[in-house]
Backbone as a ProteinNet text record, in pm:
[ID]
protein_1_A
[PRIMARY]
XXXXXXXXXXXXXXXXXXXXXXXXXXXXXXXXXXXXXXXXXXXXXXXXXXXXXXXXXXXXXXXXXXXXXXXXXXXXXXXXXXXX
[TERTIARY]
-2276.6	-2272	-2354.8	-2325	-2419.1	-2543.9	-2593	-2730.7	-2801.7	-2729.4	-2770.8	-2815.4	-2748.6	-2759.6	-2868.5	-2891.9	-3000.1	-3119.5	-3131.9	-3221.3	-3284.3	-3175.2	-3204.8	-3255.4	-3215	-3279.9	-3433.8	-3433.2	-3589.1	-3663.6	-3611.6	-3703.5	-3735.5	-3631.5	-3695	-3779.8	-3761	-3873.5	-4038.2	-4024.6	-4169	-4212.3	-4142.3	-4159.4	-4169.3	-4165.7	-4145.2	-4231.3	-4348.6	-4464.6	-4419.7	-4312.5	-4270.4	-4150	-4104	-3979.8	-4021.7	-3957.3	-3979.9	-3882	-3916.1	-3823.6	-3793.6	-3663	-3641.9	-3705	-3770	-3857.7	-3979	-4022.3	-4135.3	-4098.7	-3962	-3929.8	-3887.2	-3816	-3819.8	-3837.1	-3855.9	-3884.9	-3780	-3664.2	-3576.3	-3506.1	-3492.9	-3466.9	-3317	-3280	-3117.4	-3114.4	-2998.9	-2949.8	-3006.5	-2990.8	-3050.3	-3179.3	-3268.5	-3404.2	-3479	-3444.5	-3528.8	-3466.6	-3357.2	-3304.8	-3406.5	-3372.3	-3490.8	-3404.6	-3498.7	-3466.6	-3410.3	-3295.7	-3245.5	-3310.9	-3353.1	-3416.6	-3316.8	-3319.4	-3229	-3253.8	-3159.4	-3152.5	-3013.9	-3038.5	-2908.1	-2845.4	-2916.2	-2857.1	-2778.4	-2679.8	-2587.5	-2650.7	-2735.8	-2790.5	-2869.2	-2958	-3066.3	-2995.1	-2908.9	-2814.3	-2764.5	-2707.7	-2626.7	-2733.1	-2860.5	-2960.8	-2992.9	-3109.1	-3152.1	-3215.8	-3292.6	-3375	-3270.1	-3202.8	-3124.3	-3013.4	-2967.7	-2857.4	-2903.9	-3046.1	-3110.5	-3128.4	-3173.7	-3192.7	-3051.1	-2943.7	-2807.9	-2781.5	-2785.7	-2759.9	-2849.6	-2970.4	-3063.4	-3003.4	-2970.1	-2915.4	-2782.2	-2723.7	-2578.1	-2593.8	-2733.9	-2742.9	-2745.2	-2693.4	-2715.2	-2885.5	-2892.1	-3034	-3111	-3035.2	-3134.9	-3200.5	-3084.8	-3177.3	-3275.3	-3233.3	-3367.2	-3504.5	-3477.5	-3594.4	-3700.6	-3616.7	-3686.9	-3775.1	-3755	-3814.7	-3953.9	-4011.4	-4170.6	-4212.4	-4133.5	-4172.6	-4085.8	-4109.2	-4034.1	-3988.8	-4023.6	-3979	-3849.8	-3863.1	-3760.9	-3654.5	-3681.9	-3593.7	-3480.4	-3558.5	-3504.1	-3396.6	-3439.8	-3348	-3227.5	-3258.8	-3168.2	-3043.5	-3104	-3008.9	-2926.1	-3000.7	-2914.8	-2811	-2830.8	-2735.2	-2625.6	-2626.3	-2568.3	-2466.1	-2513	-2431	-2406	-2456.5	-2399.2	-2351.6
-582.7	-642.5	-771.5	-829.1	-978.8	-940.5	-843.7	-816.7	-756.8	-698.3	-652.6	-777.6	-892.1	-994.9	-1086.4	-1087.8	-1134.5	-1063.2	-945.7	-858	-892.3	-880	-931.9	-1087.1	-1158.9	-1291.2	-1297.8	-1221.7	-1232.8	-1171.4	-1065.2	-988.2	-1092.2	-1170.9	-1280	-1364.2	-1410.1	-1520.2	-1442.5	-1326.9	-1256.2	-1210.6	-1207.9	-1175.1	-1273.4	-1395	-1512.5	-1522.4	-1480.9	-1483.3	-1396.7	-1306	-1226.2	-1287.1	-1398.7	-1456.8	-1584.6	-1630.4	-1740.4	-1820.8	-1973.4	-2090	-2134.8	-2187.6	-2256.6	-2365.5	-2431.7	-2520.3	-2496	-2360	-2281.6	-2266.9	-2257.7	-2193.4	-2321.7	-2423.9	-2555.4	-2675.5	-2775.2	-2891.1	-2976.1	-2958.3	-3037.4	-3049.6	-3155.5	-3182.7	-3169.6	-3064.9	-3037	-3018.1	-2990.9	-2962.5	-2819.2	-2719.7	-2614.1	-2581.2	-2663.7	-2683.3	-2586.2	-2571	-2526.2	-2361.4	-2333	-2192.6	-2068.6	-1963.5	-1867.4	-1821.8	-1760.7	-1731	-1580.2	-1556.3	-1408.7	-1325.4	-1230.5	-1144.5	-1110.9	-1108.2	-1083	-933	-857.3	-686.8	-656.9	-539.2	-493.7	-351.2	-330	-221.5	-266.8	-225.1	-235.1	-198.1	-101.7	-30.1	-155.4	-213.3	-294.4	-405	-460.4	-600.2	-580.9	-481.8	-443.7	-397.1	-395.9	-335.6	-446.6	-432.8	-516.2	-635.2	-638.1	-742.8	-848.3	-796.5	-909.2	-957.9	-877.1	-896.3	-1019	-1005	-1076.1	-1224.5	-1235.6	-1366.7	-1425.9	-1359.6	-1400.3	-1489.7	-1411.5	-1463.9	-1576.8	-1567.3	-1684.6	-1819.3	-1789.1	-1909.6	-1973.2	-1866.4	-1939.1	-2023.1	-2024.7	-2074	-2249.9	-2301.6	-2477.3	-2487.2	-2619.1	-2645.9	-2690.9	-2726.3	-2749.5	-2634.1	-2507.3	-2380.8	-2327.7	-2352.4	-2316.4	-2389.9	-2487.8	-2587	-2511.4	-2449.9	-2382.5	-2250.2	-2215.7	-2060.7	-2095.4	-2205.7	-2190.9	-2161.7	-2123.7	-2092.5	-1977.9	-1839	-1731.9	-1710.7	-1753.7	-1747.1	-1835.9	-1955.5	-2051	-2029	-1975.4	-1955.7	-1817.5	-1732.9	-1604.4	-1659.1	-1730.3	-1789.6	-1862.6	-1924.5	-2050.4	-1958.4	-1840.1	-1761.6	-1671.6	-1613.3	-1521.8	-1636.8	-1755.8	-1854.7	-1857.1	-1851.2	-1877	-1770.8	-1635.5	-1512	-1443.4	-1466.1	-1350.7	-1434.6
1510.3	1380	1400.4	1499.3	1506.9	1540.1	1611.8	1619.4	1509.5	1422.8	1286.1	1204	1206.2	1130.5	1200.2	1325.8	1377.6	1349.5	1350	1298.7	1145.3	1091.6	895.1	914	992.7	977.5	1036.1	1142.6	1194.1	1081	1027	911.5	811.8	761.8	678.7	696.3	841.6	883.9	906.1	937.9	962.7	810.1	713.4	586.7	477.8	520.6	436.8	334.7	343.5	236.7	118.2	124.5	21.3	-55.2	1.9	-60.8	-135.6	-249.2	-321.4	-273	-279.1	-271.4	-374.2	-387.5	-494.6	-547.3	-470.3	-518.9	-598.8	-556.8	-644	-788.6	-798.1	-927.6	-1031.2	-995.8	-1050.6	-1001.5	-1022.1	-953.7	-944	-973.5	-982.7	-817.7	-761.3	-610.3	-625.7	-535	-534.9	-378	-341.8	-203.1	-158	-238.6	-216.4	-260.9	-252.2	-282.7	-201	-41.3	44	69.2	-16	27.1	-56.8	6.7	-54.8	-181.3	-281.3	-427.1	-408.7	-449.2	-460.1	-588	-553.5	-691.5	-764.8	-905.1	-984.5	-1025.2	-976.3	-1014.2	-1048.3	-1122	-1200.1	-1105.6	-1008.5	-899.5	-788.8	-773.9	-660.4	-525.8	-528.8	-418.2	-346.2	-433.4	-411.2	-359.5	-429.6	-400.3	-277.8	-225.4	-101.9	-1	-9.7	66.8	183.3	261.3	344.9	316.6	210.2	167	104.4	11.7	-47.8	48.7	151.8	226.1	335.4	375.5	476.7	391.2	262	197	182.2	154.7	164.2	292.7	384.4	524.7	570.2	531.1	568.8	466.5	348.4	297	303.9	381	449.7	585.1	653.3	767	757.1	834.8	843.4	820.9	785.7	746.7	870.2	979.2	1091.8	1154.9	1129.9	1173.3	1086.4	965.2	860.4	862.3	924.3	951.4	1072	1147.7	1263.1	1197.4	1103.1	1032.6	1037.5	1108	1080.8	1206.4	1306.9	1453	1478	1453.5	1465.3	1597.6	1717	1825.6	1875.7	1805.5	1834.2	1734.9	1618.6	1530.4	1559.4	1654.3	1673.8	1809.5	1889.4	1995.2	1935.4	1852.7	1809.7	1703.8	1642.3	1558.7	1650.4	1777.6	1873.3	1937.8	1956.3	2015.9	1904.3	1797	1695.1	1668.9	1670.2	1625.3	1751.2	1863.3	1972.2	2091.1
[MASK]
++++++++++++++++++++++++++++++++++++++++++++++++++++++++++++++++++++++++++++++++++++

């Protein structure tokens, strides 16, 4: 299970250009400003799929690990240490 979580996190980091950050949607400075925006959908299949699940897991990470997402190799090592 933990290898699956690490794979989803690496997927988010590698495809970061396809995800929106909360700060792009509104200009209000909040503590969740650098979280990824979860797409609004009505289908339960899509909400429980890999894309939405990976964003939810990424948003639940501590902020110091989220800051490492600019460097995919460092992020992968740190997330492996966290979950494995």
